[in-house]
N, C-alpha and C positions, 0 to 999 in steps of 0.2 A: 504494500500500500504506500503510495507516494506521500512524502511529508508535506504538511500544510505550509503554504508560502509564508515567509517571515512577514510580520506586521510592519508596515511603514508608519512608524509612530509620528514622524514629522508631518506626513500627508494627512494622517488621521486627525491630528489636533490643529491643523492649519486653519486660521480664521477664528479660533476661539477667543472670546474676550477674556480679560483677567479673571473675572468671577467664574466663568465657565472652566477656565484652566485650573483654577484652584480646586474646584470640585472634582474634575477628572483626575487630577494628579494627587488627590488625597489618598494616602495609602491605607493605614490601619487606624482603628479607633472609630468611635461614633461621630457622625456628622449630620448637621441639619442644613439643608440647602433651601433657603427662602427664595423661591422662584416666582417672580412676578409674572403676570399675564403676558404671553407672547415673548418670553425671555429665552426660549430655546432649551427648555428643561429636558425634552425628549432626546435632543442631541447629546446633552450632558450625560444622561443615563446610559444611552447606547454606547457612547464613546468610552465612558468609564468601564463598562463591562467588557468591551472589545480590548481595552488596554490591559485589564486584569488578566484576560485569557491570553492575548497575543504577546504582551510585553512582560508581564510578571509571572506567567506560567501557571496561573490558577486554572484548575480543571473546570470545565463547564458545570459538571455535576456538583461542584462545591459552591455554586451561586444560586441564590433564591431571589427572584425579582418579582415583585408584586405590583400589579396595575389595577385599574378600576373598571376597565372594559376589556372584553375579549378582542375587540378591534385593536386597541392599543397594544395588547400583548402580542398579537400577530405582527403588527408593524415593527415592534421592538425586535422580535426574533429575526425578521427579514433584514432590518438594518444591520444588526450585529453580524449576521451571516455575510452580508455584503462587505462589511469592514474586514472580516477575518478571511473571506474567501472560502469559507466552509460553514456548515451548520454547527451551532454550539450544542451538540447532542448531549443530553443528560441534564441540561440546565432546566430548572423549574422556573417557568415564566408564565404568569397568568393572574387572574383575579383572585381575591381572597376566597371567594366561594368555589371557584374551580380548583384551586389548590387544596382547599379544605376537603372537597369531594375526593380528590385524588389521594390525599393522605388517608381519609376514612376507609377507602376501599381496602387498604392494607391493614388497618387496625380496628376494623369494625367490631370484632368480638369484645374489645376492651370497653366499648360503650354500649354493649348489648344489641348489636346488629350483626347481620350476615353481609357478606360482600356484595350480594345482589340487591341491596336496599334500594327502595324507590325514593326519589326526591319529590316531595309534595310541593306543588306551586300554591299560590294563594287560595285558589278555588278549592283545591283538594283539602287544604288545611282548614278553610272555613267549613267545609263539609264535615270534617272530623270534629271540629268544635261544636257544630250543631248537634251531632250525634251524642257527644258527651253531655251537652246541655239537656237533651231530651232525657237521658238516663238519670240526670240529677234533678229533673223536673224544674228546670229554670226557663222561664218564659222569655222568648225572643223579643217580645214587646217591652218587657221590663229591662232586659239586658241584651242589647244588640250584639249578635255574634261577632260582627266586625270590631266593635269596641272591645269585646273580651279578647279577641285575637291580638288587637293592637297593644293591649296592656301586657299580654304574655310575650309578644315580640319585644317590647321595650325591656321587659324583665330579662329575657334571654340575652339581648345585646348588651345589657349591663352586667351579665354574668350572675344574675340573681336566681337561685335555684327555687323550685316549688316550695320546699320547706322554709327557706328564708322568706319568700314572698308571703307565705301563710302566717309567719310570725309577726309580720309588720302590717297585716290586713287590719283595718280599723273601721271600715264602713261596709254597708251592704254590697256595694259594687266590688270592692277589692276582696271581700270575703267570697263572693261568687267567683271572681277570677281565680282565686287561690285554689278552690275546689276543681275548677275546670282545668287549670294548669297541671295539677297533680294527675288527674285522670287522663288528660291528653298525652302526657309523657308515657303512661302505661299503654295507651292505645297505639301510639306511634311505634313503640318497641314491639308490640304484638303483631303489628302490620309490617314489621321490618321496613319502616319508613322514617324519613327525616324531613324536617321542614327546611326552608331556605336559611332560616336563622341557625338551625342546628349545624349547618355546614361551617359555621364559625365557632359555635359553642362546643360541639363535641370534640373537635381536634384539640381545643384548649383543655377540655376535661381530660382527654387521653394523655396529653403531655404533662399535665399536673399530677395525675394519678400514677403514671408509670414512669419511674425514674430511669429505667433502662431505655425506654423509648425516647425520652427527653434527651438523654445523653447521646443517643444515636444521631438524632437530627442536629444537635448542637455541634457534634463532631463533623458531620457531613457538610453543613452549610457554613463555610468560612466567611462568606460575604452575603449580607442581606440588604437588598435595596427596595425601597417602598416609594411608589409614586402617589401623588394626591393625598399626602399624609394628613392634611387638614380635615379630611372627610372620614377619618377612622373613628370607630366607636370603641367602647371598653373591651369588647371581645377581640376586635382586630388589633388593638394596642397590645393586649396580653399575648396574642399569637406572635406578634413581632418580637416582643420581649422574651418569650420563651425560646423561639427559634434562633434568635440572635444572641442569646445569653451566654454562649460559650466563648467565642472569639471577640464578641462585642464590636465587630466590624459592621455596624448598622448605619446605613446612610438613608435618610428619609428626605424626600423632596416634596415641598408643598408650598402653599400660599395661604397664610392666615386670612388675607383679605378676600379669599374666595371660598371660605368655609360657609357653605349654604345648606347643609343637610342636618342641622340640629333637630329638626322635626322628626327625623328618623333615627336619632340616637348618636349622630356624630358629635364628638366633643372637641371643641376648639382648644381646650386646655392641653390636649395631647401634643399640639405643636407649640403652644405658648410656653409650656413647662417641660419641653423635651429634655433639657439638661438635668432635671430632677430624676428622670428615669435612666438617663445615660450621662452620668457625670463626666466632665472633661470634654464634652462634645465640641467639635469645631463648628462655627456658624459661618455660612457662606451666603452672600446675598447676590441674586441675579436681578439687576434692575434695568438692564438695557433691553428695550422692547423692539422686536423686529417685525411686529405685525401692524401696528396702527400709526397714523400720522400724529404729529405733535399736538394738533388741536384736540383730537380725541383723547389723548393721554392727559392733557392739561385738565380736561373735565373730569376724567377718572380720578386723578390725583386729588382734585378739589373735593370730590364727593366722598371718597374713602377717608380723607383726613378728619372727617367729623367723628369717626369711630374712635373709641378709647381702648377697646380690647384688641390690640394689634401690636406687633413687634416694631412696625414702622419701616417703610421703604418708599422710595419715589421712583416711578417708572420714567425712564429717559428714552426718547424716541431716537431711532437710528435712521428713520425715513425722513425725507424732506417735507417741508410744510405742504399741507393739502387743503382740502375744502373745510370751510367752517362747519361746526355742528349746527343743526337747525332744530329749533323748538317750534312745534306747530300746534296752534290751538284750533280745535275743531268743535263743531256744534254738538254732535252725538256720536255713538259708536258707528252708525252707518256712514256719516260724513267722514269719520276717521278712516274707516275701511276704504271708502272711495278715494280719499286722498292718497292712501298708500298704494292702491292699485293704479291710479292715474300717474303717480310719480314713477313707479316702476316702468310703466309703458313709455312715458316720456323720456326717461333716462336711457332706456334701451334703444330708442329711436335715434338718439344723437351720440351714441358711443358704442363700443364693442361689448358692453355689459350684456351678460346672458342671464336668463332666469335663475339658473343655479347659483349665481353670484349674489342673490338677494335673500335676505331672511327677515321674517317678521316675528318679533319676540313679544310675549305677553306674560302676565303674572299667573293667570288661571286659564285652563283649557276652555272654560265656558266662553272666553272672549273670541275664540276662533270662529264662531258662527257667523258674525257679521263680516269678517274678513273672507271667509269661504264664499258667502253669498256674493260679495263684490267681485271676487276673482271669477266666479262662475258666470256672472253677467257679462264679464269682459273676456271670457274664454282664456283666462290666464291659468295655465297648468300649475298645480301646487301639490305639495305633499305635507302631510301632518306627521310630525314626530311626537310620539307619546300618545297617539290615539290607539285604537285596538291593535294589540300585538297579533301577529299571524298565528302564533301558537295558542292564543286565547280565544280564537274563533270557535264557535260551537262545534262545527263539523270536524275541526282538527282535534278538539278535545275529545270528541266521541271516538275517533280512530286511535288517538294516543292512549285512551283508557284501556283499549284492548291490548296494545303493546305493553303497557305497564303491568297488566295482569299476566301476560305471557312471560314477562321477565321476572315478575315477583308474585307468585300465587297467593301470597299473604296480604296483598294490597286490597283491602276491603273497599276503599273509596273507588278504586278502578273497577272493581266488581259491580258496585252499585250503579255506576254510570253505564258500563258496557252491557250489562245483562238485559237492558231494555232498549238497546239501539241496534237495529230498528225494533219497534214494539213487537214483543213476542207473546202478548197476552198474559204476562206475569203481573198481577195486580199487587196492590199494597199489602193485602193479606198474606200473599205468598212470600214477599220479601220480609215482612215482619216475622213470619214463622222461621225463616232461615236465620234472621238476625238473632232472634231469641235463643235458638239452639246453638248458634255459634258463640254467643256470649256466655251461655251456660256451660259449654264445654271448653271454652277458651281456645277455639280453633278458627282458622280463616273461613270466610263465607264460601270460597270455592271448594274447600274441603267438605263442608256441610252439604253443599249442592251436589256433591259427588256421591253422597251416602244413600244407599238404596233404602235404608230404614226411614230416612227423613223424607225423601221424595215420594215414598209410598203414601204419605199422608195427604198429598196434593191431588187435585182433580186431574183426570187423564191428560187434558190439553196442556196443563201447566207442567206435568211430569215430562211430556214429550218435548216441550219448549226448553225446559231446563236441561234435559239430557243432551239436546242438540247443542246448546250453548257450551256446556262443559266439554263435550266431545270436540267442538271447534277449538276451544282454548288449548286442550291437550294436544290436538294435532298441530297447532301453531307452535306450541312449546317444542315439540319434536323437530319441526321444520326450522325453528330459529337457530338450532345448533349449527346447521350447514348453510342456510339460505342467507343471501344478502338482504339487507333491510328493505330495499325497494321491492324486491320480489316478495318478501313477506307481506308488505303492505298491499301489493297488488292481489295477492292470494286472499287476504282478509277482506278487502273491499268487494271482491267478486263473490266470496262465500256468503256474505251477509246482504248481497245485492244493494249495496249502499248507494250506488248511482240512482237506482230506481226509487229508493227512499227519498233522496234529495230532490230528484226531478219532480216528484209529486207535489213539492212545495211551490212550483211555478217558477217565474223568472229568477227570483232570488235563489232558488235551489240550483239553478244553472251556475250561478256565481260560486256557490259553495262546492259544487262538483269540481270546478276549475281549481279551487284552493286545495282540494284533496289531491288532484293531479300534480299540483306544485309540490305538495308534501312528498309524494312518491318520487317525483323527479329529483328532488333535492336530498332524499334520504341517503343515497349512495355517496353523494358528493361530500356530505358532512364527514363521514368516516374516511373517505379517500383524501380529502383536503387536509384533514388534521392528523392523518396517519394512525388513528386509533390510539389506544393507551394500553400499556402492558397490564394483563390481568383482566381486561374487560372484553366481553363479547361485542361484536358489531352492534347488536341491539342495545346492550347496556350503554355503550359509548354514545349512540344516537340519542337515547333517552336523556342521558346526562347533558349532552350538548344543547339539546332543544330546550331543556328546563333552564339552563343557565344563560341562554342568549338574551341580550338586552336589546331594546328597540333601537338604540343608537348604533349597535353593531351592524344592523341591516340598512343603514343609511347609505344610499348609492350616491357618491359625490359627483357622478357624471349625469345624473338624471336632469333633464331639461325642465326644471320646475322650481318655483319659488318655495322655500322651506318655511313652514310655520310651526312654531313650537313655544313651549313655556321656557322661561329663562333657566329653570333647573335643567331642562333637557339640552340647552344650548352650551352647557359647560364643556369646554374642550374643543369647541368648534370655532370657525372664523369665516367671515364673509366680507367681500368688498363693500357691500351696501347692507346696512342694518337699520331696521325700524324697532325702537323700543316703545311700545304702545301702552295706553291705559294708565298714564301717570297721574292718578287722582288719589287723594287720601281715602283710605278705606278699601281701596283696590290694590294700590301699590304705594306705600306699604298696606298690607291687610289691616283691617280694623283691630284685630286682636293684638297686634303688635304695638298699638299706641300707648298702652300702659305698662309695657314690659321692655325695659331698656335693652336686655339681651336679644329679644326677638326683633326689636327695631334695628339693632346693629346688624343682625343677620339679614334683614330685609334690605338694608343699605348695601351690604356685601353682594346681595343678589343683583341690585341695580348696577353695581360696579362690574359684575360679571357680564351683564347685558351690554354695557358701554364698551367693554374691552373685547367683545366679539367683532367689532367693526374694524375693518382695515383702512378704508378710504373715506367713506361717507357715513355719517350717523344722523338719523332723524329721531327726535323724541316727540311723541304725540300725546295729547290729553284732550278730553272731551268735557264740555261744560255740563252736559247731562248724559245720563246713561240709564239703560233699562234696568229696573230692579223689580222683580216679582210682577212683571207685566205692566209696570208703570215707568214713566220717565222721571227720574229724580235728578235735581240739580246736584252737581259735584263740586268739590273743593280741590284745588290743585295739590298735587303731592308735596308733602313737606320736603322731599328730596330735591325739589326744584329750587329751593332756596339757594343752593350752591350753584345753580345754573345762571350765573350772572351774565349781563349783557356782553362782557368781554369774552365769555366762554362760548356763547351761542347766539346766532342770529335769530330773529323772531319772524314768524309768519302766522297768518290767520287764513283759514279757508274762506271762500266767498260766503258760504252759509253762516259761518261763525261771525263774519262781519255784519251781515244783513239781518240775521235772525237771533244772534247771540245777545246775552245780557251784558257782556263786557266785563264779567267778574274776574277774568284771568289776566286783566291788563297789566298787572304789576308783577307777574311771575319773574323772579330773579332780577328785579330791578334794583333800585337804590335800597340802602339799609332800612330807611324808614318805611318804604313800601313793603319790604319783605317781612317786616314785623307787624304789618297792618292786620287788624282783625278781619277785614274784608277779604284779604287774600289767604290768610292762614287760619281760618276759623275751624270750628268743629267739623269733622268728617260727616258728609251726608250719608255715608254708608253705615255709620255706627247706629246703635239702638236709639230710636227717637230722632234720627236725622231729619231735619226739616227741609224747607224749600218747596217751591211750587212744583206741581206735577201736571202731566198731561198723558192721555192714553198712549200706550206704545203701539207702534205700527207692526204689522206682521210681514215677514218676507217669505217668498216662495222658496222651494228647494227642488233640486234636480234629483232624478232617480237614474240608476245605472243598471244595465243588464249584463248578461254573460252569454257565452256561446259554446260551451263544451258539453259533451254528452257522455263521455266514457273515460275510464281511467287507463289511458294508453301509456306507452313507454316514455313519451316526451311530454313536457309541460306545454300548455297552450300559451298564447301570447296575450290573453286578456288581462287588462289591469284596470283598476278603478281608483278614483280619488279616495283616500282613506277617510273613514267617518268615525265620529266619537261614539263607539259602541260600548263604553264602559263607564261606571260611576267615577266621579272625580276622586283623585288621590288626596291624602291629607294636605299636601301643599297647594292643592288646587281649590281649596274652599273659597267660595265667593258668594256674592248675592245671587248668582245664577246656579248655585249648586243643585243637583237633582234631588228630588224628594224621595225617590224610591231606589231600591237596589235589586240586582238579580238575586233570585231565591227568596225574596220577601213575599209574604202572604198578604193578599189584598182582597177586598170585596167590591164588586161592581153592582150598582143598583138593579140592573136588568139581568146580568149573566150570573150573578152569585159569586161564590168564593173561588179563588184560584191562586196560582203561584207565578210570579214574574219569571219568565224564561230568558228574556233578552230585552235590552234597551238599545235603540238605534237613533241616530241623529243628535241634535242638541237644541238648547233653547226652546223656543215656541214650536219647533219642528220635532221635538223629542217624541219618539214612538215607543210603545211598550207592547211586547208580545207576552200574552198570559195564557197559561194552561189552566183552563177552568175545570172544576171538579165534575161538573155535569158533562158526561161523555157525549151527549148530543150537541153540546156547544163546542167542546174541544178547545183548540188553540185559536185565539183571535189576536189581531194586531190593532191597537187603538192609539189615537193621538192623546198623549198624556194630559195635555192642557184641557182637553174636552171630556176625558173619561170620568172625572169626578170619583176617583177611587178612594175607598176607605182603607186604611192600613191597619195591620196588627191584629187580625182576627185569629182565633185559635180553633 
């Protein structure tokens, strides 16, 4: 085997600025690299790893590199391979969750699992929580399952065990959570399953409990590098501390000014107090920005300087002066959206700007509706990041449930979903019988369903249907040993006649068929592209990859479309032209942040992230009035605009704001006296009791899209459709437009009676709800939520 070419260190490090060189040439001991936005931190990380391997002789398997997205991990491996001239085989490089899953496959028995464990996504975990609540006779109307799960998730990420949580429970809600938490852990272990949070918690538990295991990993990994360190929570911090505790060669790279995930457990103290955990750490600052123009950076520096919880740094531009930042006052959200759409069209007509160079950022997903409407009216292609994930679509979840059950026969959540897809005539009474026997005997549902003595109690039709299902799963388990995943999927889809099942739904079913075809076509590519993983079957690898994939990982940088997303989803991206919209108090920052200094600082960091996504031109937009619960409410300008002085941004007003507006935003970012004026910086109209004149909201139409595939062939079809908001809002998306209902919730309709929400599609006034009604003659119906007058919370 020929020797690897020698590393040209001079060529590798040519062009690095002093801060970057200091980080790359840091040898041993802990180090904190404070990397400002656009400061070239990815180059620093990859160059450092290439130097360690090619210049210092460190073996790739002695390096652990942690990123926050699969896409970033792939890019990092590719860059390092290019620098070295060969693949760094043996190096662990991936997200915390992916590395946690990899580690768990080898040490599963230590934490009460088998190697073929299932990774539950949020829907699976919610289902498990609901089952525990039913057994504990906890009403979902009194305790929302999502709220229970959120509390458990927070506890896990803070490394609080069920027993510790129970000891600190003081009220009705936390007492209920404590009981569910304890039973959920038992249910997960029995199902040989782990939650997304467990991929962090269980590796930490294994390392803490098993001294030999801890010593093994600490000897193996001589160098530990962590990207986006400001976003780590307690479990991630502890994982880094344990893995890097041997040699202490831990280098973390992050930006305290971009710490924006406190709502999901990230702790900014991890980066602010790094030296406490790693005494003697070197501090390196990367302040030269290679992304944005001086005008954009001047605004970013002025905004973030208002925060007190920060280590302090100032971005310096390396690009020449460019266009001035523009602050635009609009009349309402429709006027705002039209301005954005018209501006994109105008700028494209007079320059070489393409649609993929443009991004529209907003605080909450609910804001996308008006923007989507405007883009559709003007035939501007767009894509939504953070809308429904491909793997969250109902038809994909149906098929994946079968695969999960094939891979892990103990997965009761997968059994529950798969057993009635398509409908087999197995009613609630049959499933209840199986569940009761399974719980009584402490065995999985699939095992009970295979028992002759159990199925003998069922009516003949149910016996036949259940026997066919069990036989199919067993046949697929045998086939999975030798079959490629795409062939297994094709076999499954044909066996259950899934195309016929979806086609019966009409035009929307055709689109779902195409999605399943895409799943089949992509299944083989996942394993082939990633090379598989030692110890995993192709099916196990596919299931793990599909569970851990993030929405941002599937973002096609070459798609000829404007990108629309929340500022949380924009983290790590950059665009020549950026719009930061909805800059009104109560919306950005959110109303709940007004009385909490730490939340307000995080909201300001989020604004800073939005600003620093722009390379060449930045627009800030706000509306004098915005729809709230079907009515137009007057708004107040965002308090963050106090820092947007006349010297930092030019002012514009749309024609409608000039002619129809009240002029209440006139002093945004003006003189000191005007910035302190009660008229400009009064109480948020979004907070409780917010006043101001109102007028009825207008309704906008929406487009519908079809599909054209009819079978699951060997190649995927070419159909695509603009993404839609098919999911409830996430915690960071709470707003005045937040949906009132969630998938799985029980509701009552005045005419059709009781039912369960199966799906939500669309947004705003166009939000539709698909309900499975208990009355079999009514079945499934799709209703416009605004007109349905549903009652919630029946039992």
